[in-house]
C-alpha positions in Angstrom: -16.9 3.2 67.3 -18.6 0.1 65.8 -16.2 -2.6 64.5 -16.2 -3.1 60.8 -18.2 -6.2 59.8 -16.0 -8.8 58.0 -17.1 -9.5 54.5 -17.4 -13.2 55.4 -20.3 -12.4 57.7 -22.2 -10.3 55.3 -22.9 -12.9 52.7 -26.7 -13.5 52.8 -28.1 -16.5 54.6 -30.4 -18.5 52.3 -33.1 -20.7 53.7 -32.5 -24.4 52.8 -34.1 -27.7 53.6 -32.5 -29.6 56.5 -30.6 -26.5 57.9 -31.6 -23.4 59.8 -30.4 -19.9 59.4 -28.8 -20.2 62.8 -26.9 -23.4 61.8 -25.7 -21.7 58.7 -24.3 -18.8 60.5 -22.6 -21.0 63.2 -20.9 -23.1 60.5 -19.8 -20.1 58.5 -18.1 -18.4 61.5 -16.6 -21.7 62.8 -15.1 -22.6 59.3 -13.8 -19.0 58.9 -12.0 -19.3 62.2 -10.5 -22.8 61.5 -9.5 -21.8 58.0 -7.8 -18.6 59.1 -10.2 -16.2 57.4 -11.1 -14.7 60.8 -7.9 -14.1 62.6 -7.4 -14.3 66.3 -8.3 -11.1 68.1 -10.7 -9.9 65.4 -13.5 -8.0 67.0 -17.0 -9.1 65.9 -19.9 -6.8 65.6 -22.5 -6.9 68.2 -25.7 -9.0 67.9 -27.7 -5.8 67.5 -25.5 -4.6 64.6 -25.2 -8.0 62.7 -28.9 -9.1 63.0 -30.4 -6.5 60.7 -27.5 -6.9 58.1 -28.3 -10.6 57.8 -32.0 -10.0 58.0 -32.4 -12.4 61.0 -33.6 -12.0 64.5 -31.2 -10.8 67.2 -31.8 -14.1 69.1 -30.5 -16.0 66.1 -27.2 -14.2 66.3 -27.1 -14.3 70.1 -27.6 -18.0 70.1 -24.7 -18.5 67.6 -22.4 -16.2 69.7 -23.3 -18.1 72.8 -22.6 -21.5 71.2 -19.2 -20.4 69.8 -18.2 -18.8 73.1 -19.0 -22.1 74.9 -16.9 -24.1 72.5 -14.0 -21.7 72.9 -14.0 -20.0 69.5 -15.0 -16.6 70.9 -14.3 -14.8 74.0 -16.3 -11.8 75.4 -15.7 -9.0 77.7 -17.2 -5.5 78.2 -15.8 -4.3 74.9 -17.5 -7.1 72.9 -16.8 -10.5 71.3 -13.5 -11.3 69.6 -11.9 -14.4 68.0 -10.0 -16.6 70.5 -6.4 -17.3 69.9 -6.2 -20.8 68.6 -3.2 -23.0 67.7 -4.1 -23.7 64.2 -1.9 -26.1 62.3 0.8 -24.3 60.3 0.5 -27.0 57.6 -2.7 -28.7 56.6 -2.3 -32.5 56.7 -3.4 -34.2 53.5 -4.5 -37.8 52.9 -1.1 -38.8 51.6 0.6 -37.5 54.7 -1.7 -39.2 57.1 -1.4 -42.5 55.3 2.4 -42.4 55.8 2.2 -41.9 59.6 3.5 -44.9 61.6 1.1 -47.6 62.8 1.6 -50.6 65.0 4.1 -53.0 63.6 1.7 -55.9 63.9 -0.5 -54.4 61.2 2.0 -55.7 58.6 1.1 -59.2 59.8 -2.5 -58.9 58.3 -2.8 -59.5 54.7 -5.7 -58.6 52.5 -6.1 -61.9 50.6 -9.1 -61.2 48.4 -11.9 -58.6 47.5 -14.5 -58.7 50.2 -18.2 -58.8 49.6 -21.1 -58.1 51.9 -21.7 -61.7 52.8 -25.0 -61.9 50.7 -23.4 -63.3 47.5 -23.9 -67.0 46.7 -21.0 -69.5 47.6 -19.8 -67.4 50.5 -18.8 -69.9 53.3 -20.1 -69.4 56.8 -23.4 -67.6 55.8 -26.6 -69.4 56.8 -29.8 -69.5 54.8 -30.9 -65.9 55.6 -34.1 -66.0 53.6 -35.2 -69.0 55.7 -34.8 -67.4 59.0 -38.2 -67.1 60.8 -38.3 -63.3 61.0 -42.0 -63.2 62.0 -41.3 -65.4 65.1 -38.2 -63.4 66.0 -40.1 -60.1 65.6 -42.8 -61.4 67.9 -40.2 -62.3 70.5 -38.5 -58.9 70.3 -41.9 -57.2 70.5 -42.8 -59.2 73.6 -39.5 -58.3 75.2 -39.9 -54.6 74.3 -43.4 -54.4 75.5 -42.5 -55.7 79.0 -39.1 -54.0 79.4 -38.6 -52.4 82.8 -36.4 -49.3 82.7 -33.5 -51.0 84.5 -33.1 -53.4 81.5 -31.9 -50.4 79.5 -28.8 -50.0 81.7 -25.6 -52.1 81.8 -26.1 -55.7 82.7 -24.0 -58.5 84.1 -20.6 -58.4 82.3 -20.9 -62.2 82.0 -24.2 -61.8 80.1 -27.9 -62.3 80.9 -28.2 -64.9 83.7 -31.3 -66.5 82.2 -29.6 -66.9 78.8 -26.5 -68.4 80.4 -28.7 -70.9 82.4 -30.5 -71.9 79.2 -27.3 -72.2 77.3 -25.7 -74.4 80.0 -28.6 -76.9 79.8 -28.6 -76.9 76.0 -24.8 -77.4 75.8 -24.8 -80.3 78.3 -27.6 -82.1 76.3 -26.7 -81.4 72.7 -22.9 -81.0 72.8 -21.8 -82.9 75.8 -20.2 -79.8 77.4 -19.5 -80.0 81.2 -20.6 -76.7 82.5 -23.0 -74.6 84.6 -24.2 -71.2 84.0 -21.5 -69.6 86.1 -18.8 -70.8 83.6 -20.4 -69.1 80.6 -19.5 -65.7 79.3 -21.7 -64.1 76.6 -19.5 -62.3 73.9 -20.1 -60.4 70.7 -19.5 -63.4 68.5 -16.6 -65.9 68.6 -14.1 -63.3 67.4 -14.5 -61.3 70.6 -14.2 -64.6 72.6 -10.9 -65.4 70.7 -9.6 -61.8 71.5 -10.4 -62.3 75.1 -8.7 -65.6 75.4 -5.6 -64.2 73.9 -5.6 -61.2 76.1 -6.3 -63.1 79.4 -4.4 -66.3 78.8 -1.3 -65.4 77.1 1.5 -62.9 76.9 3.3 -61.2 73.9 6.0 -63.6 72.7 4.1 -66.8 73.8 3.6 -69.5 71.2 0.1 -69.9 69.8 -0.8 -72.9 67.7 -3.3 -72.7 64.9 -4.4 -75.4 62.4 -2.7 -75.3 59.0 -4.8 -74.7 56.9 -7.2 -73.0 59.4 -9.5 -70.2 60.4 -8.0 -66.9 59.5 -9.9 -65.1 62.3 -7.9 -67.2 64.9 -4.6 -66.3 63.2 -5.6 -62.6 63.3 -6.5 -62.8 67.0 -3.2 -64.4 67.9 -1.2 -62.0 65.8 -3.0 -59.0 67.3 -1.9 -60.3 70.7 1.7 -60.4 69.5 2.0 -64.2 69.9 4.4 -66.3 67.8 1.9 -68.0 65.6 2.9 -71.6 64.8 1.0 -73.4 62.1 0.4 -77.1 62.9 -0.5 -79.4 60.0 -3.7 -81.4 60.0 -4.4 -84.8 58.6 -7.6 -86.9 58.4 -7.8 -87.0 62.1 -7.4 -83.2 62.6 -4.7 -81.3 64.3 -1.5 -83.4 64.1 1.3 -81.9 66.3 4.6 -83.9 66.3 6.9 -84.2 69.4 9.2 -81.7 67.8 6.4 -79.0 68.0 6.0 -79.6 71.7 9.8 -79.4 72.2 10.7 -76.4 70.0 7.5 -74.2 70.3 5.7 -75.2 73.4 2.3 -73.4 73.1 0.4 -71.3 75.6 -2.7 -71.4 73.4 -3.8 -74.0 70.9 -6.7 -73.2 68.6 -8.5 -76.0 67.1 -11.9 -77.0 65.4 -12.0 -80.6 66.3 -15.6 -81.4 65.5 -15.5 -80.2 61.9 -12.1 -78.7 61.0 -12.3 -75.5 59.1 -12.0 -75.6 56.2 -11.1 -79.3 55.4 -13.9 -80.9 57.4 -11.7 -83.4 59.3 -13.0 -84.8 62.5 -10.5 -85.1 65.3 -10.4 -88.7 66.6 -11.1 -89.6 70.2 -7.5 -90.8 70.6 -6.1 -87.6 69.1 -8.4 -85.4 71.3 -7.3 -87.2 74.5 -3.6 -87.1 73.6 -3.9 -83.3 72.9 -5.6 -82.7 76.3 -2.9 -84.8 78.1 -0.1 -83.0 76.3 -1.7 -79.6 77.0 -2.0 -80.5 80.7 1.7 -81.4 80.8 2.8 -78.1 79.1 0.2 -75.9 80.9 -1.3 -74.9 77.6 -4.9 -73.8 77.0 -6.9 -75.4 74.3 -9.5 -73.1 72.5 -12.1 -75.4 71.0 -14.2 -73.5 68.4 -17.4 -75.6 67.8 -18.4 -73.2 65.0 -21.0 -75.5 63.3 -21.4 -78.5 65.6 -25.2 -78.2 65.3 -25.2 -79.2 61.6 -24.3 -82.9 61.3 -26.1 -84.9 58.7 -25.3 -88.5 59.1 -25.4 -90.5 62.3 -25.2 -89.0 65.7 -23.4 -85.6 66.2 -19.8 -85.5 67.3 -19.6 -84.3 70.9 -17.4 -81.6 72.2 -13.9 -82.3 73.2 -14.3 -80.1 76.3 -16.6 -82.8 77.9 -14.3 -85.8 77.5 -12.4 -85.5 80.8 -12.8 -83.7 84.1 -11.0 -80.3 84.4 -9.9 -80.3 80.8 -7.8 -77.2 80.0 -10.3 -76.3 77.3 -12.1 -73.0 76.6 -15.1 -74.0 74.6 -16.4 -71.3 72.0 -19.7 -71.1 70.1 -22.0 -68.6 68.6 -25.4 -68.1 67.0 -24.1 -66.6 63.8 -24.5 -70.0 61.9 -27.6 -71.2 63.6 -29.5 -67.9 63.4 -27.9 -65.0 61.6 -24.5 -63.3 61.7 -25.7 -59.8 62.5 -27.1 -61.0 65.9 -23.5 -60.9 67.2 -24.1 -63.1 70.2 -21.4 -65.8 71.0 -20.2 -67.3 74.1 -17.3 -69.1 75.8 -17.3 -71.7 78.5 -14.4 -71.3 81.0 -12.9 -74.1 83.0 -14.5 -73.8 86.5 -11.1 -73.0 88.2 -10.5 -70.1 85.8 -13.8 -68.3 86.6 -12.8 -66.6 89.8 -9.4 -65.7 88.5 -10.7 -64.0 85.4 -13.8 -62.4 86.8 -12.1 -59.1 87.8 -10.6 -58.6 84.4 -13.8 -59.6 82.5 -15.8 -57.2 84.6 -13.4 -54.4 83.5 -13.3 -55.5 79.8 -17.0 -56.2 79.3 -20.1 -54.1 79.9 -23.0 -56.5 79.7 -24.7 -55.0 76.5 -27.2 -56.3 74.0 -29.5 -57.1 77.0 -32.8 -57.0 75.0 -31.3 -59.2 72.2 -30.1 -61.7 74.8 -33.5 -61.8 76.5 -35.1 -62.3 73.2 -32.8 -65.2 72.3 -33.6 -66.8 75.7 -37.3 -66.6 74.9 -36.7 -67.8 71.3 -35.0 -70.9 72.7 -37.5 -71.6 75.5 -40.4 -71.3 73.1 -39.1 -74.0 70.9 -38.7 -71.8 67.9 -34.9 -72.2 68.0 -35.2 -76.1 68.0 -37.7 -76.0 65.2 -35.5 -73.7 63.1 -32.4 -75.8 63.6 -34.3 -78.9 62.5 -35.4 -77.2 59.3 -31.9 -75.9 58.6 -30.3 -79.3 59.1 -32.7 -80.8 56.5 -32.2 -77.8 54.1 -28.4 -77.8 54.3 -28.2 -81.6 54.0 -30.2 -81.3 50.7 -28.1 -78.3 49.5 -24.8 -80.1 50.2 -26.1 -83.2 48.2 -27.1 -80.9 45.3 -23.8 -79.1 45.3 -21.9 -82.5 45.2 -24.2 -83.6 42.3 -23.7 -80.4 40.3 -19.9 -80.3 40.8 -19.5 -84.0 39.7 -21.8 -83.3 36.7 -20.0 -80.2 35.7 -16.6 -81.9 36.0 -17.7 -84.9 34.0 -15.9 -87.2 36.5 -15.7 -88.1 40.2 -13.8 -85.5 42.1 -12.5 -85.7 45.7 -14.5 -83.1 47.6 -13.5 -82.2 51.2 -15.6 -81.0 54.0 -17.3 -84.1 55.3 -21.0 -84.5 55.9 -21.4 -81.5 58.2 -21.6 -77.7 58.2 -22.3 -75.4 55.4 -19.4 -75.6 53.0 -17.4 -78.1 50.8 -13.9 -77.8 49.5 -13.0 -78.4 45.9 -9.3 -79.2 45.5 -7.7 -77.9 42.4 -4.5 -78.9 40.5 -1.3 -77.3 41.8 -0.9 -75.3 38.6 -4.2 -73.5 39.2 -4.3 -70.1 40.9 -7.2 -70.3 43.2 -7.0 -66.6 44.2 -7.3 -65.5 40.6 -10.2 -67.9 40.2 -12.1 -66.5 43.2 -11.5 -63.0 41.8 -13.1 -63.9 38.5 -16.0 -65.6 40.4 -16.5 -62.6 42.5 -16.8 -60.4 39.4 -19.5 -62.9 38.2 -21.4 -62.5 41.5 -20.2 -65.5 43.5 -18.0 -65.5 46.6 -16.1 -68.7 47.4 -12.8 -68.4 49.2 -9.4 -69.6 48.0 -8.1 -72.5 50.0 -4.6 -71.3 49.6 -5.3 -68.3 51.7 -6.1 -70.4 54.7 -2.4 -71.4 55.0 -0.1 -69.3 57.1 3.3 -70.2 55.6 3.2 -72.0 52.3 0.3 -72.3 49.9 0.3 -76.1 50.1 -2.9 -76.8 48.3 -5.0 -74.9 45.7 -8.7 -75.1 46.0 -12.0 -73.4 46.5 -14.0 -73.2 49.8 -17.5 -73.2 48.6 -20.4 -72.3 50.9 -23.9 -73.6 50.2 -25.8 -72.4 53.2 -27.2 -69.2 51.7 -27.5 -70.6 48.0 -30.6 -71.9 46.4 -30.5 -75.0 44.1 -30.8 -72.6 41.0 -27.8 -70.5 42.3 -25.8 -73.6 42.9 -26.4 -74.8 39.3 -25.6 -71.5 37.8 -22.4 -71.1 39.9 -21.1 -74.6 39.0 -21.7 -73.8 35.3 -19.7 -70.6 35.7 -17.0 -72.5 37.5 -17.0 -75.2 34.8 -16.3 -72.5 32.1 -13.5 -71.0 34.2 -11.8 -74.5 34.7 -12.5 -75.7 31.2 -14.4 -78.7 32.5 -16.0 -81.0 29.8 -19.3 -80.8 31.4 
């Protein structure tokens, strides 16, 4: 006796763009099983019986039966095919229920401080001049790499990164940043944030103290918090990170994160005396210094400030850098320079944690540097950013109708506009975002207390026209006379 065909299976299959009749039948039966419409043990009709009912070929039904059986939804024997017994949830989980499930306690340490934008809006700090990137030259480099790619380049590479890129980087860092290193000390990462995560994972334990600058880079705070360190904000002054003896006594650090060349966001430059004192104290307390040289290539007056890492032999400094500011953020290529004695100790862990990806992009970057395109692009961007910073200063002073003390120094791609204490910089940035501009609130860079109100204004990805329009919008919000 032939089994009765369930009504669910008899609904006609209608040809539709983007899906075959076979796919429709497969999804119908699968959803019927998962939603309880086809109960466990239900005998299904044979492929010969169902095919003419649905006006499809027997092979179409046979292929669906075979697929469902392979996935465990059907089981077959000499008597035919029936629905497999499945442990379906007694109660369907809704969005509200899932949202209430427990997460890691450290999640509560992260705060959403403002509405996020895509990074393309004017005034967003940390975004380079994307429209000025030499896409044609980069495309030629990529095409050259792709046209001569051997099959083995498509596999996993050296976990430390492409050897040729590391060799080129070592030469460049020695010449332009004063970093003491060879290629063997360099590890290519997916941006600085991954390098920070690796430093926390490999050089500290939960419960250790980790120092960050106050105010400072929020990504560093997030990396330390994710590693369950006790994050200690250390105040900065005009010479950068300024720890007091009581900090070393009460919260001796395992990790110290700092941006000595151009403090983020205030622009303070750590003095030579402060750098050497920090290195000496770190050696005494067996602490690791993480030096983030995030925009050391953009210095507009005098000679560039060299890296702290190269000031002494065997400094306990892990030097971090990336190409997000000098090229474009989506490239996601950064690096860290390990102290030589650490390389052999960390190699086994790094080989387990990293897989040596992005090989084509790494090789393209190597060629881009060796061809001179990278150096030429940097030169153009230095001139452009110097001009844009000068224009932003001019427009802010004009809009305010008076001289205002801007922070940020003569480097990088942002300036800080301090505001009166009674101003709410978060509310101001929210209004500016609604108007199409994306500066950051200075108060959100503080860990404990919102010591100072202000706006961190990026000019890297802003034209002169956009800067002028933005300062006028800001002038209206702040009721400036200009």
